[in-house]
Residue frames relative to the residue before (quaternion, step in Angstrom):
aa qw qx qy qz dx dy dz
M 1.0000 0.0000 0.0000 0.0000 0.00 0.00 0.00
L 0.3866 -0.7345 0.5102 0.2252 3.38 -1.03 1.06
L 0.1438 -0.8230 0.5494 0.0141 3.59 -0.96 0.93
P 0.0111 -0.8114 0.5844 0.0024 3.65 0.17 1.16
V 0.0529 -0.8010 0.5947 -0.0445 3.45 -0.92 1.23
L 0.2330 -0.7265 0.6329 0.1317 3.49 -1.25 0.83
R 0.2278 -0.7670 0.5911 0.1017 3.59 -0.84 0.93
F 0.0559 0.7957 -0.6030 0.0119 3.58 -0.98 0.61
N 0.0342 0.7922 -0.6084 -0.0344 3.57 -1.01 0.67
F 0.3917 -0.7918 0.4021 0.2406 3.66 1.40 0.00
G 0.4485 0.7100 -0.4263 0.3361 3.46 1.39 0.38
S 0.0723 0.7895 -0.6093 0.0143 3.61 -1.18 0.58
P 0.7235 -0.4974 0.2763 0.3908 3.53 -1.10 0.66
Q 0.7461 0.3642 -0.2458 0.5003 3.68 0.77 -0.86
G 0.2992 -0.7474 0.5379 0.2501 3.66 1.06 -0.66
D 0.3307 0.7684 -0.5073 0.2073 3.63 1.03 0.28
P 0.5353 -0.6463 0.4368 0.3240 3.63 -0.86 0.99
R 0.6902 0.4784 -0.3002 0.4524 3.68 0.87 -0.75
T 0.5909 0.5042 -0.3536 0.5211 3.59 1.18 -0.50
Q 0.6834 0.4740 -0.3010 0.4665 3.56 0.80 -0.93
S 0.5630 0.5696 -0.3896 0.4547 3.62 0.96 -0.50
K 0.6748 0.5241 -0.2733 0.4420 3.54 0.83 -1.08
L 0.6879 0.4891 -0.2846 0.4545 3.46 0.97 -1.08
I 0.6166 0.5306 -0.3475 0.4663 3.65 0.97 -0.72
S 0.6552 0.4976 -0.3250 0.4663 3.67 0.89 -1.05
A 0.6490 0.5307 -0.3120 0.4469 3.67 0.89 -0.84
A 0.6719 0.5197 -0.2935 0.4385 3.48 1.00 -1.03
L 0.6376 0.5304 -0.3027 0.4695 3.52 1.04 -0.83
E 0.6545 0.5341 -0.2698 0.4621 3.54 0.97 -0.91
M 0.6286 0.5568 -0.2828 0.4636 3.55 1.10 -0.92
A 0.6999 0.4942 -0.2581 0.4465 3.43 0.91 -1.15
Q 0.6288 0.5020 -0.3079 0.5077 3.63 1.08 -0.97
W 0.6931 0.4784 -0.3138 0.4384 3.66 0.69 -0.81
G 0.6602 0.5534 -0.2640 0.4338 3.43 0.95 -1.14
E 0.6286 0.5853 -0.3458 0.3777 3.61 0.88 -0.99
S 0.6796 0.4627 -0.2909 0.4893 3.66 1.04 -0.70
R 0.7314 0.4240 -0.2168 0.4881 3.60 1.18 -0.26
G 0.7649 -0.4388 0.2190 0.4177 3.59 1.14 0.46
I 0.5836 0.5685 -0.4093 0.4107 3.58 1.26 -0.05
T 0.3255 -0.8349 0.4330 0.0975 3.46 -0.64 1.18
T 0.8004 0.1885 0.0228 0.5685 3.49 0.98 -1.04
I 0.0985 -0.7158 0.6811 0.1188 3.35 -1.56 0.66
S 0.2121 -0.7852 0.5696 0.1187 3.66 -1.15 0.70
V 0.0119 0.7670 -0.6410 0.0253 3.54 -1.00 0.84
D 0.1823 -0.7806 0.5928 0.0777 3.42 -1.25 0.68
E 0.4010 -0.7254 0.5183 0.2106 3.63 -1.32 -0.08
H 0.1641 0.7316 -0.6456 0.1452 3.59 -0.82 0.95
H 0.2206 -0.7731 0.5923 0.0535 3.47 -1.29 0.94
A 0.8314 0.2324 -0.1412 0.4846 3.61 -1.22 0.30
T 0.2826 0.7577 -0.5190 0.2768 3.48 1.04 0.96
G 0.2880 -0.7453 0.5363 0.2721 3.59 0.76 -1.00
H 0.7263 0.4324 -0.2182 0.4878 3.53 1.30 0.02
G 0.6307 -0.6170 0.3255 0.3401 3.47 1.20 0.72
W 0.2928 0.7828 -0.4875 0.2525 3.57 1.22 0.48
S 0.6150 -0.5852 0.3709 0.3765 3.49 -0.96 0.84
C 0.1509 -0.8165 0.5528 0.0711 3.67 -0.65 1.09
N 0.7668 0.2197 -0.1268 0.5896 3.60 1.05 -0.46
P 0.1133 -0.8406 0.5229 0.0844 3.69 -0.08 1.26
I 0.5047 0.6171 -0.4079 0.4450 3.55 1.20 -0.16
M 0.6718 0.4331 -0.2508 0.5461 3.60 1.01 -1.08
A 0.6003 0.5156 -0.3617 0.4929 3.63 0.79 -0.70
A 0.7123 0.4325 -0.3288 0.4444 3.69 0.49 -0.87
A 0.6186 0.5550 -0.3458 0.4355 3.59 0.97 -0.82
M 0.6003 0.5415 -0.3698 0.4578 3.68 0.96 -0.69
F 0.6983 0.4502 -0.2878 0.4763 3.67 0.79 -1.02
L 0.6306 0.5276 -0.3396 0.4567 3.71 1.01 -0.81
A 0.6806 0.5258 -0.3123 0.4035 3.61 0.87 -0.88
R 0.6935 0.4925 -0.2382 0.4688 3.50 1.25 -0.69
T 0.7488 0.3593 -0.1437 0.5381 3.61 1.40 -0.35
E 0.3966 -0.7411 0.5007 0.2069 3.58 -1.31 0.29
R 0.8154 0.1909 -0.1393 0.5285 3.58 1.06 -0.51
L 0.4686 0.7044 -0.4389 0.3027 3.57 1.24 -0.39
I 0.2870 -0.7361 0.5750 0.2125 3.48 -1.19 0.64
A 0.2533 -0.7677 0.5709 0.1433 3.62 -0.86 0.76
S 0.0948 -0.8168 0.5687 0.0210 3.66 -0.46 1.13
V 0.2549 -0.7454 0.6045 0.1184 3.58 -0.72 1.09
D 0.1148 0.8233 -0.5440 0.1139 3.62 -0.30 1.10
C 0.5268 -0.6845 -0.4992 0.0687 1.66 0.52 2.31
A 0.5309 -0.5526 0.4820 0.4248 3.65 -1.34 -0.15
L 0.4188 -0.6944 0.5329 0.2417 3.60 -0.90 0.75
G 0.3150 -0.8383 0.4110 0.1703 3.51 0.37 1.49
P 0.7234 0.4566 -0.3039 0.4193 3.71 0.61 -0.95
L 0.6197 0.5330 -0.3518 0.4562 3.67 1.16 -0.33
W 0.6459 0.5124 -0.3149 0.4702 3.71 1.26 -0.09
N 0.4389 -0.6045 0.5907 0.3051 3.38 -1.40 0.37
P 0.4530 -0.7359 0.3850 0.3241 3.64 -0.30 1.22
V 0.6932 0.4702 -0.3267 0.4378 3.68 0.85 -0.79
R 0.6224 0.5344 -0.3390 0.4605 3.57 1.04 -0.63
L 0.6731 0.5078 -0.2941 0.4501 3.55 0.95 -0.91
A 0.5950 0.5542 -0.3150 0.4895 3.56 1.18 -0.95
E 0.6978 0.4889 -0.2916 0.4348 3.65 0.84 -1.04
D 0.6506 0.5456 -0.2915 0.4405 3.55 1.06 -1.10
I 0.6246 0.5229 -0.2894 0.5027 3.64 1.06 -0.94
A 0.6763 0.5060 -0.3036 0.4409 3.58 0.76 -0.93
L 0.6191 0.5533 -0.3182 0.4575 3.51 1.06 -0.83
V 0.7197 0.4153 -0.2475 0.4983 3.54 0.76 -1.05
D 0.5938 0.5395 -0.3862 0.4552 3.68 0.98 -0.47
N 0.6726 0.4899 -0.2849 0.4759 3.51 0.94 -0.79
M 0.6804 0.4874 -0.2996 0.4579 3.54 0.88 -0.94
S 0.7588 0.3838 -0.2019 0.4859 3.63 0.93 -0.82
R 0.3949 -0.7290 0.4682 0.3056 3.59 1.30 -0.26
G 0.8082 -0.3462 0.1650 0.4470 3.51 0.81 1.00
R 0.5412 0.6846 -0.3585 0.3316 3.64 1.30 0.04
L 0.6038 0.5440 -0.3716 0.4488 3.65 1.29 0.16
H 0.0739 -0.7779 0.6239 0.0102 3.63 -0.68 1.06
T 0.0076 -0.8523 0.5225 -0.0212 3.59 -0.59 1.05
T 0.2015 -0.7467 0.6306 0.0654 3.42 -0.87 1.14
V 0.1345 -0.7653 0.6192 0.1130 3.60 -1.01 0.87
G 0.0097 0.7973 -0.6035 -0.0070 3.51 -1.05 0.79
L 0.6802 -0.5479 0.3376 0.3510 3.49 -1.30 0.19
G 0.3364 -0.6956 0.5576 0.3034 3.47 0.96 -0.87
Y 0.2652 -0.7964 0.5343 0.0999 3.54 -1.33 0.27
R 0.6321 0.5388 -0.3122 0.4612 3.63 1.43 -0.35
T 0.3706 -0.7218 0.5424 0.2180 3.53 -0.63 1.08
V 0.6099 0.5656 -0.3945 0.3906 3.64 0.90 -0.55
E 0.6014 0.5446 -0.3525 0.4663 3.61 1.20 -0.56
Y 0.6711 0.4787 -0.3035 0.4779 3.56 0.94 -0.79
D 0.6612 0.4820 -0.3346 0.4675 3.54 0.93 -0.55
A 0.6324 0.5490 -0.3442 0.4245 3.60 1.03 -0.74
L 0.7212 0.4045 -0.1644 0.5378 3.56 1.28 -0.87
G 0.4797 -0.6973 0.4455 0.2919 3.61 1.07 0.10
A 0.4962 0.6086 -0.4583 0.4163 3.57 0.94 0.87
D 0.4836 -0.6675 0.5053 0.2557 3.47 -1.29 0.78
F 0.3675 -0.7553 0.4991 0.2127 3.56 -0.58 1.14
S 0.6391 0.5620 -0.3175 0.4182 3.54 1.14 -0.81
Q 0.6868 0.4605 -0.2064 0.5232 3.57 1.35 -0.55
R 0.3536 0.7893 -0.4741 0.1647 3.66 1.18 0.08
G 0.6244 0.5238 -0.3762 0.4407 3.65 1.03 -0.72
K 0.6839 0.4691 -0.3088 0.4657 3.54 0.85 -0.92
L 0.6418 0.5217 -0.3463 0.4427 3.56 0.83 -0.64
M 0.6451 0.5326 -0.3095 0.4521 3.60 1.08 -0.72
D 0.6375 0.5104 -0.3073 0.4886 3.50 1.08 -0.87
E 0.6468 0.4714 -0.3412 0.4930 3.70 0.94 -0.71
L 0.6120 0.5564 -0.3438 0.4446 3.56 0.89 -0.79
V 0.7125 0.4426 -0.2948 0.4578 3.63 0.48 -1.05
E 0.6689 0.5107 -0.3033 0.4470 3.59 0.84 -1.08
R 0.7036 0.4600 -0.2872 0.4592 3.62 0.80 -0.77
M 0.6225 0.4986 -0.3607 0.4835 3.61 1.00 -0.75
L 0.6423 0.5231 -0.3527 0.4352 3.66 0.70 -0.74
T 0.6615 0.5311 -0.2769 0.4513 3.58 1.07 -0.92
V 0.6601 0.5163 -0.3067 0.4512 3.42 1.08 -0.87
W 0.6756 0.4627 -0.2970 0.4912 3.57 0.97 -0.81
S 0.6580 0.5014 -0.3643 0.4277 3.62 0.97 -0.32
G 0.3674 -0.7556 0.4664 0.2769 3.48 1.29 -0.42
A 0.5478 0.6346 -0.4001 0.3703 3.55 1.19 0.49
G 0.7981 0.3241 -0.2328 0.4514 3.50 -1.30 0.30
P 0.8145 -0.2291 0.1708 0.5049 3.59 -1.11 -0.86
Y 0.6414 0.5119 -0.3361 0.4622 3.58 1.16 -0.12
A 0.3319 0.7549 -0.5069 0.2512 3.69 1.15 0.12
G 0.8304 0.1980 -0.1547 0.4973 3.55 -0.70 1.03
V 0.4674 0.6568 -0.4735 0.3549 3.55 1.21 -0.01
C 0.7648 0.2267 -0.0709 0.5988 3.53 0.92 -1.02
A 0.4906 -0.7152 0.4461 0.2209 3.50 -0.84 1.08
G 0.6075 -0.5069 0.3121 0.5259 3.47 1.36 -0.56
T 0.3545 -0.7604 0.5156 0.1738 3.59 -1.17 0.24
W 0.5651 -0.5923 0.4271 0.3839 3.60 -1.07 0.62
T 0.7494 0.3333 -0.2115 0.5316 3.62 0.88 -0.93
R 0.2120 -0.7756 0.5929 0.0447 3.49 -0.92 1.15
P 0.5353 -0.1895 -0.8231 -0.0115 1.53 -1.97 1.50
H 0.7920 -0.0578 -0.0594 0.6049 3.62 1.28 -0.03
P 0.7062 -0.4457 0.3100 0.4545 3.63 -1.16 0.27
P 0.6435 -0.5401 0.3886 0.3784 3.60 -1.21 0.54
L 0.0548 0.7880 -0.6036 0.1080 3.60 -0.61 1.19
Y 0.1259 -0.8018 0.5840 -0.0134 3.41 -0.94 1.15
V 0.2783 -0.7210 0.5924 0.2277 3.68 -0.97 0.56
G 0.1633 -0.8448 0.5093 0.0181 3.54 -0.59 1.22
G 0.4100 0.7210 -0.5025 0.2438 3.50 -1.04 0.61
G 0.3743 -0.7629 0.4786 0.2211 3.52 -1.10 -0.50
A 0.5556 0.6050 -0.3130 0.4768 3.53 1.47 0.26
R 0.6017 -0.5384 0.4161 0.4183 3.63 -1.17 0.39
A 0.6095 0.5443 -0.3716 0.4405 3.64 1.08 -0.54
T 0.5719 0.5504 -0.3743 0.4794 3.54 1.12 -0.41
A 0.6605 0.5081 -0.2973 0.4660 3.58 0.84 -0.96
R 0.6347 0.5526 -0.2911 0.4551 3.54 1.03 -0.89
R 0.6955 0.4726 -0.2677 0.4704 3.46 0.92 -0.97
A 0.6276 0.5369 -0.3233 0.4619 3.64 0.97 -0.75
A 0.6865 0.4724 -0.2826 0.4751 3.59 0.97 -0.90
R 0.6720 0.5056 -0.3360 0.4241 3.50 0.88 -0.94
F 0.7038 0.3749 -0.2570 0.5459 3.71 0.98 -0.53
G 0.4309 -0.7290 0.4555 0.2746 3.71 1.04 0.04
L 0.4617 0.6786 -0.4270 0.3796 3.51 1.22 0.91
P 0.6271 -0.5261 0.3936 0.4184 3.61 -1.28 0.33
L 0.3251 -0.7015 0.5948 0.2202 3.51 -1.28 0.37
S 0.0756 -0.7737 0.6276 0.0424 3.54 -0.85 0.96
L 0.2273 -0.8038 0.5428 0.0874 3.61 -0.38 1.29
A 0.4705 -0.6878 0.4921 0.2519 3.62 -1.10 0.81
D 0.8121 0.0931 -0.0471 0.5741 3.57 1.24 -0.37
H 0.6097 -0.5302 0.3794 0.4509 3.64 -1.07 -0.09
L 0.1441 0.8185 -0.5220 0.1919 3.47 -0.03 1.42
P 0.1279 -0.8747 0.4649 0.0496 3.52 0.44 1.20
E 0.5692 0.5511 -0.3651 0.4888 3.59 1.25 -0.43
I 0.6871 0.4135 -0.3306 0.4977 3.73 0.92 -0.52
D 0.5701 0.5666 -0.3755 0.4615 3.53 1.06 -0.55
A 0.7115 0.4450 -0.2839 0.4638 3.58 0.75 -0.98
Y 0.6024 0.5199 -0.3740 0.4763 3.67 1.03 -0.70
Y 0.6369 0.5118 -0.3452 0.4617 3.72 0.78 -0.93
R 0.7140 0.4422 -0.3169 0.4407 3.71 0.71 -0.87
E 0.5885 0.5586 -0.3670 0.4548 3.50 1.17 -0.49
L 0.6293 0.5123 -0.3131 0.4936 3.58 0.98 -0.89
C 0.6887 0.4753 -0.3050 0.4546 3.66 0.77 -0.89
A 0.5975 0.5538 -0.3584 0.4559 3.59 0.92 -0.65
G 0.6949 0.4896 -0.2744 0.4495 3.54 0.97 -1.09
A 0.7086 0.4323 -0.2408 0.5030 3.61 1.24 -0.59
G 0.4899 -0.6663 0.4557 0.3291 3.55 1.18 0.00
I 0.5210 0.6178 -0.4383 0.3934 3.77 1.17 0.59
N 0.4570 -0.6506 0.5396 0.2769 3.47 -1.16 0.61
P 0.3508 -0.7779 0.4834 0.1954 3.62 -0.52 1.19
F 0.0282 -0.7696 0.6378 0.0138 3.49 -1.06 0.56
V 0.0143 0.8182 -0.5724 0.0516 3.76 -0.36 1.27
I 0.0777 -0.6806 0.7178 0.1243 3.56 -1.17 0.52
M 0.0410 0.7748 -0.6078 0.1689 3.49 -0.75 1.36
P 0.3946 -0.7014 0.5189 0.2884 3.58 -0.75 0.90
G 0.5606 -0.6233 0.4116 0.3575 3.65 -1.06 0.47
P 0.7161 -0.4569 0.3159 0.4226 3.57 -1.39 0.17
T 0.7295 0.3286 -0.2641 0.5386 3.74 1.09 -0.44
N 0.3461 -0.7564 0.5267 0.1754 3.37 -0.81 1.21
R 0.2084 -0.8322 0.5019 0.1096 3.64 -0.22 1.13
G 0.3712 -0.7689 0.4611 0.2417 3.57 1.35 -0.04
M 0.6316 -0.4721 0.4522 0.4168 3.40 -1.51 -0.45
I 0.2097 -0.8023 0.5448 0.1245 3.56 -0.74 1.06
Y 0.0705 -0.7124 0.6955 0.0613 3.61 -1.34 0.56
L 0.2532 -0.7950 0.5388 0.1160 3.44 -0.86 1.08
H 0.0944 0.7889 -0.5912 0.1385 3.54 -0.76 1.05
E 0.5345 -0.6252 0.4723 0.3168 3.58 -1.11 0.76
D 0.8052 0.1900 -0.0695 0.5574 3.63 1.03 -0.52
P 0.2183 -0.8356 0.4828 0.1447 3.69 0.34 1.15
D 0.6492 0.5173 -0.3317 0.4482 3.60 0.95 -0.95
R 0.6761 0.4722 -0.3067 0.4753 3.59 0.86 -0.82
A 0.6204 0.5507 -0.3396 0.4434 3.59 1.03 -0.71
W 0.6492 0.5264 -0.3133 0.4508 3.59 0.95 -0.88
A 0.6696 0.4993 -0.2924 0.4657 3.57 1.04 -0.96
E 0.7906 0.3835 -0.1901 0.4380 3.55 0.92 -0.97
L 0.7905 0.2745 -0.1138 0.5356 3.57 1.15 -0.75
G 0.4106 0.7429 -0.4399 0.2933 3.62 1.20 -0.13
G 0.6177 0.5934 -0.3605 0.3692 3.61 0.97 -0.59
H 0.6118 0.5180 -0.3486 0.4857 3.59 1.22 -0.51
I 0.6488 0.5318 -0.3051 0.4507 3.49 1.04 -0.61
L 0.6331 0.5624 -0.2795 0.4525 3.46 1.11 -1.06
W 0.6618 0.5189 -0.3202 0.4362 3.51 0.98 -0.90
E 0.6616 0.4457 -0.3490 0.4917 3.61 0.90 -0.73
A 0.6427 0.5193 -0.3688 0.4259 3.70 0.70 -0.92
V 0.6646 0.4864 -0.3188 0.4692 3.73 0.79 -0.92
T 0.6570 0.5421 -0.2903 0.4361 3.60 0.84 -1.07
Y 0.7235 0.4363 -0.2318 0.4821 3.60 0.78 -1.19
G 0.6745 0.5144 -0.3173 0.4239 3.49 1.02 -0.67
E 0.6189 0.5650 -0.3092 0.4496 3.54 1.26 -0.56
W 0.5709 0.6320 -0.3471 0.3926 3.56 1.36 -0.36
S 0.7894 0.0487 0.0092 0.6119 3.56 1.15 -0.53
T 0.3430 -0.7384 0.5517 0.1808 3.50 -1.14 0.74
D 0.8190 0.2264 -0.0966 0.5183 3.67 1.21 -0.44
E 0.3621 0.7579 -0.4705 0.2703 3.44 1.38 0.17
R 0.1635 -0.7998 0.5691 0.0987 3.66 -0.62 0.84
S 0.3019 0.7270 -0.5693 0.2370 3.54 -0.39 1.26
L 0.7111 -0.4585 0.3098 0.4337 3.56 -1.22 0.05
M 0.8081 0.3223 -0.1699 0.4629 3.59 0.95 -0.59
H 0.5546 0.6246 -0.4184 0.3567 3.68 1.05 -0.14
L 0.0377 -0.7091 0.7039 -0.0170 3.55 -1.09 1.04
P 0.1659 -0.7904 0.5866 0.0606 3.64 -0.01 1.13
G 0.8416 0.2194 -0.1441 0.4720 3.63 -0.78 0.87
V 0.4532 0.7065 -0.4463 0.3101 3.57 1.22 -0.02
K 0.0577 -0.8425 0.5354 0.0128 3.55 -0.96 0.82
T 0.7682 0.3067 -0.1497 0.5416 3.52 1.04 -0.65
L 0.6022 -0.5360 0.4458 0.3890 3.60 -1.39 0.47
D 0.6321 0.4986 -0.4109 0.4278 3.69 0.79 -0.67
E 0.6111 0.5554 -0.3796 0.4171 3.66 0.97 -0.72
V 0.6766 0.5439 -0.2633 0.4207 3.46 1.00 -1.09
R 0.6627 0.5056 -0.2723 0.4807 3.45 1.06 -1.08
A 0.6816 0.4712 -0.3313 0.4513 3.71 0.91 -0.85
S 0.5578 0.6422 -0.3866 0.3565 3.63 1.10 -0.55
G 0.2634 -0.7852 0.4978 0.2574 3.58 1.08 -0.91
R 0.4406 0.6880 -0.4362 0.3771 3.50 1.40 0.31
Y 0.7356 0.1441 -0.1165 0.6516 3.61 1.19 -0.48
R 0.0703 0.8170 -0.5697 0.0542 3.66 -0.69 0.96
F 0.2639 -0.6842 0.6564 0.1769 3.43 -1.17 0.70
L 0.0257 0.8041 -0.5909 0.0608 3.63 -0.94 1.09
T 0.4360 -0.6239 0.5409 0.3580 3.52 -1.15 0.41
P 0.6142 -0.5025 0.4060 0.4531 3.69 -1.16 0.22
E 0.6070 0.5520 -0.3761 0.4305 3.65 0.95 -0.59
Q 0.6175 0.5376 -0.3405 0.4623 3.55 0.85 -1.06
L 0.7181 0.4563 -0.2918 0.4371 3.68 0.54 -1.29
I 0.6598 0.4748 -0.3806 0.4409 3.68 0.83 -0.73
A 0.6254 0.5151 -0.3522 0.4685 3.61 0.86 -0.65
E 0.6533 0.5169 -0.3338 0.4411 3.60 0.82 -0.79
V 0.6902 0.4551 -0.2948 0.4791 3.60 0.84 -0.87
R 0.6657 0.5150 -0.3350 0.4236 3.57 0.86 -0.70
G 0.7030 0.5023 -0.2511 0.4364 3.43 1.21 -0.71
D 0.7436 0.2609 -0.1883 0.5861 3.61 1.22 -0.05
K 0.3610 -0.7658 0.5121 0.1452 3.42 -0.57 1.39
Q 0.7433 0.3192 -0.2192 0.5454 3.66 1.30 -0.25
Y 0.1100 0.8611 -0.4945 0.0427 3.52 1.12 0.85
G 0.3677 -0.7031 0.5366 0.2872 3.63 0.90 -0.73
P 0.8007 -0.3586 0.2429 0.4138 3.50 -1.36 -0.15
I 0.2594 -0.7189 0.5959 0.2464 3.59 -1.05 0.49
V 0.0882 -0.8431 0.5295 -0.0318 3.60 -0.22 1.25
L 0.0831 -0.7563 0.6489 0.0081 3.50 -0.73 1.24
H 0.0745 -0.7380 0.6683 0.0564 3.59 -1.14 0.72
P 0.1384 -0.8938 0.4229 0.0553 3.44 0.60 1.34
L 0.7561 0.3848 -0.1922 0.4932 3.64 1.12 -0.74
V 0.2199 0.8324 -0.4921 0.1290 3.49 1.21 0.41
G 0.8821 0.0532 -0.0572 0.4645 3.48 -0.99 0.87
G 0.6088 -0.5558 0.3127 0.4719 3.51 1.24 0.65
M 0.0983 0.7822 -0.6041 0.1163 3.64 0.99 0.92
P 0.6089 -0.5421 0.4340 0.3834 3.52 -1.26 0.69
I 0.5224 -0.6872 0.4001 0.3079 3.52 -0.77 0.82
D 0.6343 0.4973 -0.3682 0.4634 3.65 1.06 -0.54
E 0.6162 0.5233 -0.3643 0.4624 3.64 1.02 -0.58
A 0.6006 0.5556 -0.3552 0.4521 3.66 1.06 -0.86
W 0.6817 0.5099 -0.2868 0.4393 3.50 0.76 -1.20
K 0.6699 0.4988 -0.3341 0.4368 3.74 0.94 -0.62
S 0.6029 0.5411 -0.3441 0.4746 3.52 1.24 -0.51
V 0.6812 0.4668 -0.2836 0.4874 3.51 0.97 -1.08
Q 0.6689 0.5068 -0.3213 0.4387 3.73 0.92 -0.58
L 0.6271 0.5257 -0.3366 0.4659 3.52 1.17 -0.58
L 0.6427 0.5261 -0.3227 0.4539 3.45 1.20 -0.71
A 0.7155 0.4450 -0.2581 0.4727 3.53 0.99 -0.87
D 0.7411 0.4479 -0.2184 0.4500 3.62 0.97 -0.79
A 0.7887 0.3227 -0.1394 0.5043 3.53 1.01 -0.90
V 0.7412 0.4691 -0.2111 0.4313 3.58 0.84 -1.09
L 0.7253 0.4462 -0.2541 0.4585 3.58 0.59 -1.28
P 0.6845 0.4553 -0.3586 0.4423 3.74 0.70 -0.78
A 0.6532 0.5215 -0.3365 0.4337 3.58 0.97 -0.62
L 0.7138 0.4221 -0.2529 0.4983 3.59 1.19 -0.56
G 0.4536 -0.7500 0.3932 0.2779 3.50 1.38 0.02
């Protein structure tokens, strides 16, 4: 099944509120336009203390997209669980779940930046314990049981809105299995996948795993002339790659490029790619397990008209060709 995804984080080098307002408006328009042309999903994430207007509330961001669409799925990848009040997060997700009739999918993860924990007054050294308490309390709130009876009026999705445990460590697999929740892996990690499935089998739980394929397809930008695009627009990608890479030296995920400094390094990594529509069509046709087609059209404050060209090429040239 073809899965076209638009990713948005609203970040730009200056982090100017007026720039961010334009990026948010453009993202909402792209999602609304794209829904009628075969785009199925948008992805948002959460970061704090960036100075660049990065999305800080993925539940609110997802709600904006869902309120403007009718079928689109909003995937939160991910909410930084220990930085949230568990009851508030459960209530917020329930509200959006009811409004959108079950179209919000939320992954909760630990995060890895101590500055974010400091900014929100949370203890980084206790993040595992905080995550366990968060998940347990959210599930209790949604169930309407015990001391949280009546806190949440109920959810559209039963027994609760789609909730995934995200990460890439064995502890992540244990947490997902312990709470009977799906596992969302940050990279192609078959050993963690197998460990989770083993734990689920022992507990009599049906496993559900979201795991990227062995080939990292990265973020795709469609352009009729990729070499010219790298020369003229690559600076926007370089800014995000360098900024994101500086946040962690050892984080293993689809998009981290620790230590990257030059555009040639970013281009060689394959994490961000300019492709022609014909190149993308050939790629997808050549791999029966291609995975999602993920566009990140407004990366690094990309000019809005250029972002639109990429999205339109996906909807008008690529998706019809792939059926």
